[in-house]
N, C-alpha and C positions, 0 to 999 in steps of 0.2 A: 494123834499122829497121822492117822489115815486121812482125817478130814483136812489136815494142813497140806498134805501132799496133793490131795484132790483139788484144793483151792489154788495151789501153785500151778498145777497143770491147766486148770480152767483159765487162769490169768495168761498163761503162755499162749494158748490158743487165740484168746482175744487180741493179744499183742501182735500175733502173726497176721490175723485178719486185718488189723489196722494198718500194718506195713504194706500189705498187698494193695489195699485201697489207696494209699498215698502214692504208690508207684504208678497207678493208673491215672492219677491226676496230672502227671507231668508229660509233656509231649516228647516223643523220641526224635533225636537228630537224624535228618535224612542225608546229610552230607558229613562224611567222616572228617575229623580234624586233619588239617594239612592236605586236603583233597585238591586235585588239579583238574577238575571238570571244566570243559569248555561248553558253555551254555549257548552263546551266540557270539558272532564277530562281524564287524563291518569295516570298510574303508571309508574314511570321512572326508577325504580331500581329492576325490577324482574330478575329472573334467578340466576344462581350460581355466575356469575361475577358481578351482580347488575347493568348491563348496558342495560338490555332489557326493551324496552318501550312498554306498553300494553295499547291500547285505550279502554275506557269504553263506554258502551251503556246506554243512559239516557232514562228512561221511565218516562216522565213528568207527565203523568196521575196518575201513582201510586207512583211517587216520589221514584223510585228505580234506583240505578246505579249497573249495572252488568259488570263484566270483564270476558274475556276468562279465563279458568283454568290456574293457574300459576304453573310453575315447582316446584316440591317438594323442590329443593335446594334454593328457594327464601328465603330471610330473612323476614319472615312474621311479625317479631316483630317491624319493622320499615319501612313501605311502604311509599315512597314519592309520594305525589300527586301533579300534575300540572294541574291547571284548567284555562279555559278561562271564565271570568266572566263579569258582567255588570261593567261599569266604577265605580271605587271606591270600588267595593266589594272585599272581601277577604275570604279565607277559615279560619275558626276559628282554625283548626289544619291541617296543610299540611303534617304531618307525623302521621300515625295511626298504632296502635299495633294490628295485626291480628294473634297473637300467637295462635296455636291450638295444642291439643295433637295428638298423632299418629293416633288415630281412628276417629278424627273429620275431615270431608272433606270440610266444609265451615264455614264461620263466617260472621255475619252481624253486622255492627256498624251504628251509626248515624253521618252523615256529616252535619255540619252547615256552611251556607254562610252568612256573615254579611256585612252590609253596613250601617254605622252610627248606628242608633238605630233599624234598620230593619234587619230581618234575615229570612232565609228559610232553612228547613231541608230535607235531603234525607236519605233513607236507602242505605247503600253502602255494597255490598256483594262481598266477595272474596272467591274463591274456589281453592282447591289444584288439580293439575293434578295427581290424584292418579292412578298408574298403576292398571289395573284390572287383576285378575287372576281366575283360575278355569273354570268350565264349565258353560254354560248358560242354566240353567235348565228350563227357560221359553220358550226354543225353541227345544223341543224334537221331534225326529222322531221315531215313535213307530211301530214295527212290532209285531202285537199281535196275538198269537195263544193260547189264553185263552178265558174264558167266552163263548160268542156266537160263537166265532171263534176257539174254542178249537181244538187242534190237535187230530186226531182220536184215536191215541194210548193211550191217557190219559182217564182213566175210569176204574172202578172196581179195583182200586189200583194196576193195572198191569204195570204201568210205574211209578216207584218211583224215577228215577234218570235221569238227563240230564246234558249235559255239553256244553260249547261253547268256541270257540277260535278265532272267527272272520271270519273264513273261513267255518267252519261246526258247526252244532249242533249235538251232540250225543244223541240219544234216546235209553236208555237201556230198551227196551220193552219186557215184557213177553207176551203181547198180540199177537204180530207178532214175532219179533226177533230184536236184537240190530241192529241199522242202523244209517246212517248219513244223514243229510239234508244240502244241500249247502246254505249258507247264501245268496248268490247272487240269488238263486231261491226263497228263502223265501221273499226277498225284492220285488219280482215281484208277490208275492201272490201264488207262486207255491210250492208244496211239492212233491219232487221226491226222494224217499228213495234210498239210496245207501246201500244195505244189506251187512253186514259184513260176511266174510267167517267164518263159525262155525265149520270147520273141527277139530275134536278132543276136542271141547268144551263140556265136560261132567263132571258129578260128582257134589257133593254138594246138599243141599236141593233144591236150584235152581241153575242151571248152570251159569246163569247170573242174576245179581240183581242190582249191583252198577257199576259205571264207571266214567271215566274222560278223557279229552283231555289234552295233554301236549306236546308242541313243535311240533304239527302236528301228534303226535302218539296217539294211542287209548289204553286205559287201561280199562279192565272189570273184575270185581270180582264176584265170586260165593257167594251164601249165605250158610254159615256153620251153620245149625240149631242146632247142638249139637257138643260136642267135638269129637264125632266119625265121624262127617261129614267133608270132607276136605274143607279148605279155599284156593281157587285157584285164581291166578291173570293171566290174559291173556293179551298179548301185540300184537298189530298190527302196524307195522312200517308205513304203509300207509293205506288208506281206502280199497285198493284192495289187500293188502297182506294176506297171510295165518297167522292165529294166532299162537303165541308161548306161551307155558306155562312158565312163569317166576317165579312162586311161586306155590308150592303144599304143603300146610301146614297141618300137622296133629295136630290139636289144643290140643288134649289130651297129646301130648308129650311136651307141653310148661307149666312148672310149674307156677301156679297162674293165667293162662289165664281164661277168661270168658267162659261161656258155649255156647254162640251163637254170631258169628261175621259175618259181611257182610250186616247188615241192613243199615249201613252207610259207607262212605268212604271219606277220605280227602287226596287227592293226592297233594303233595307239592314237585314238581320237578323243579329245576332251569333251566336256559338256557343251562347249560352244562350237563344236564341229571342227576343231583345228588339231593338228598333230602330224604324225608321220605314219607311213606304212613301210615296213621293212620286208625285203625278200632276200633270204640267203641262198646262194647258188648251190647246186647239187654237189659240186666238188669242194665246197667249203673253203673257197678262196676269196670270194667277194660278197658284199651285200649291196643291194640297191635300196636306197632310202628315198621315199617319195614324200614330198610335203603336201599336206592336206589342209585346205581352208574351206570354211562354210560347208563342211561334210562332203562336198563332191567336186571341188576344184583341185586338180592335181598339178603340182609344180614340176619343174625339171628334176629328173633323177640325179641323185649323187651317189657315186661309187665309194664304198668304204671297204677296208680290208677286213676279211673274216679271220678265222683260225682253223687250221687243219683238224683241230680237236672238236670243233663244233659239229662236223658232218652235216648231212642235209636235215637231220632232226635237231633243229635249233630255233630259238625264239628270243626276241628282245621286247620286253614289256616295260612301259613307263610306270613308275611309282606315282600314284595319283597325287595331284597338287604339287608336284616337284618337277625339276628338270633332270631327274636322275632315272636311269633305266637299269634293269637287271637282265642279264644275258646268260644263257647256258646252252650246252649241247651234250651229245652223248658222252664225249670225253672231256669237254670243257666244263670246268666247275662253275657253279652259280657265282656270277661276277657282277659287281656294281660298276656301271659304266655311265658315260655321258652319251649324248645323242649321236656322237660320232664313233661310239664303241671304244672310246678311250677308257682303259681300266683304272678303277679307283680302289677296288679291293676284291680279291678272289677268295672265296671260301675254300676250306679244306674238303676235297671230294670225299675223303674217307669218313667224314662226320655226317654225311647226308646219304639218302637212299642212292643205290647204284643207278647210274645213268639218269640222274635227276634233270629233267628238262621242263620247258614251259613254266619257268619261275615267275611268280607274282608276289610282291610284297605290298601289304596294306595294313591299316590300323583299324581295329574293331573294338569298340568299348574300352578304348585307352590301352589296349595291347597290340603289339606289332607282330604280324604273322608272315611267314614264308610258305607258300604252297608250291608243290612241284608234282610232276607225274613222272614216274620211272618208265623209261622207254622200252627196253627190251629189243634193241636193234640188232638184227642178225640172228641166225639160227643157233649160234653158240653163246648168245648172251646169257649172263647169269642173273640179270635183273628180273624182279618180279613186278610186272606192271601194276602200279598202285598210285592212288591219289593220296598225298602225304602233306601234313601240316606241321610246321615247326614254329616255336615260339622265339621271336627275336626282340622281345620287349626291352631287355637290358641294354642300355646304351642311349645316349642322347641323340645320336645320328645313326643312319642306317649302316654306314661303314663301321662305326664303333660297335653297334649291335652284332654285326657279323663277326667282328674280331672277338668280342666277348663270348659269343657262342662257340667259336673255335677253341678259345682258350679254356672254356668250361669243361667240367668232367661229365656233364650230362647232355648227350646228343640225341636222346630218344624223342621221337615225334610226339606232338600232342594228340595227333589222330592219324590213322592210316586205314584206307579202304583198298582192299586188293581187288583190282579189276579183272586180273587173271589173263590168260592167253599166253601163247608161246612166242618165242623170239621170231621175228620176221624181218625181211629186208626193207620194209617201208613202215617202220613203227612210229609213225607221226603221232604226237600226243599234244592235247590242248588242255588248258585250265581256264576257268573263269571264276568270278565271285560276284556276289551282290550283298549289300548291307541294307536290310530293311529297318525303317525308323518307326518309332511310336508316335503318338499324336503330339508329343512335345518335341519331336525332332531328334530324339535320342536313339542311339543304336539299340535295336531290339532283337534282331535275328541275323545270324550269318549263314549265307547260302554259298556253298562252293560246288564246283563242277569239274569233272575230269572225263576225258575221252581219249581213246587210243585205238589205232588201227586193229581191227579184228578182235578187239576186247569189249567194245560197247562203250556206254557212258553211265555216269552216275551223278545224281544230285544229292548232296548231304546238307542238312539244315541243323543249326545249333542255336539254342536260346543263350541269352546273356547269362553269365555266372551270377548266382545269388548267394548272399551271405548265409552261412550255416546258422541254424538255431542254436541258442545257448543251451 
């Protein structure tokens, strides 16, 4: 009996060993039955032809699927998804509608993976590869000659005008004398005045008060403090040339002219040397408009009606390659006008910087911008003298862009540089801009300039906006 029990026990042990070794011979399953694992996923019909395959990135921790940006020509209304899943699992929907309006850059939907009664969900995000335009205002390079670094000729209201063309800054100084500063020197922190030859520059209440640069040439005007005082315009072909008198106007001989001209100047001369020069009178009742041809031939003055809201701190600047102008003054809103100051659209003052003057509108890298300088006219002014940039891209025309800006809920500037300085009674301000091109003739850099009496001046440069990395 004992031998029988011992043999049975021995057989049981052998059987157990046999079962263990059989178990080790079979592979274990790595995916549980009815699992919903997402192993990989791709869009198979991206691009204009619908044949581009784009692989997705799976963030398992956050249950988010991301794809590289898709071409704008993709049919976003029916994106085909191809996924590698657990055995038996399927996508609840393998075609998803990611339709978006023009201004929407991305859309997120929910993707469900099902296997029998089990399911798992992921957020799936699709983004458009929207071309980026305009300037990158988050990457300014600033050459500051205001505030603590104010250029020495600014002070006591003796420099009321400056101009910029990318190569030089013109300083119309009554402290020293009118001169140029090389931008290349300014970028090195150096100020080396190039004094203009003033041979024959005489007459007027002040022989020089306002000025501008145009196509490398220098224009400076006297201040005609009364109708008996001459309004003269001088022209320098180059920084080292002798001046030429291109206008010597006896204001009293012009019917309807104002009593004092030369507190402001707006030089609008195109690349061919043709255009207009505007002078608003001190009492803001009249403008004198002078026709310019071949850079230095001045036609008969024409008297235009001003606005009491313009004040003497006012400018009229042409929008390049158009016959439209933009006009503003201390109390006069930025207004789209024709060459005779006929109003086409006046922007809402409350949407812009207080006392926004010296307005210029231009297009850079396919975006439209408005730059202004806030004046701070008078000791009680609440304005903070600043160079300010607004985006007016929306709209097929300038008038429509102005209206859309007014009607929108975002009136924040794209960029603002505070020049500083307190309110004063001669807060003349100027703006200028330059667009640098690359070797292919495309916009590469935006340079803007602002100057204001007793505040100094600044040059700000911005690269083109670049598409973000995926």
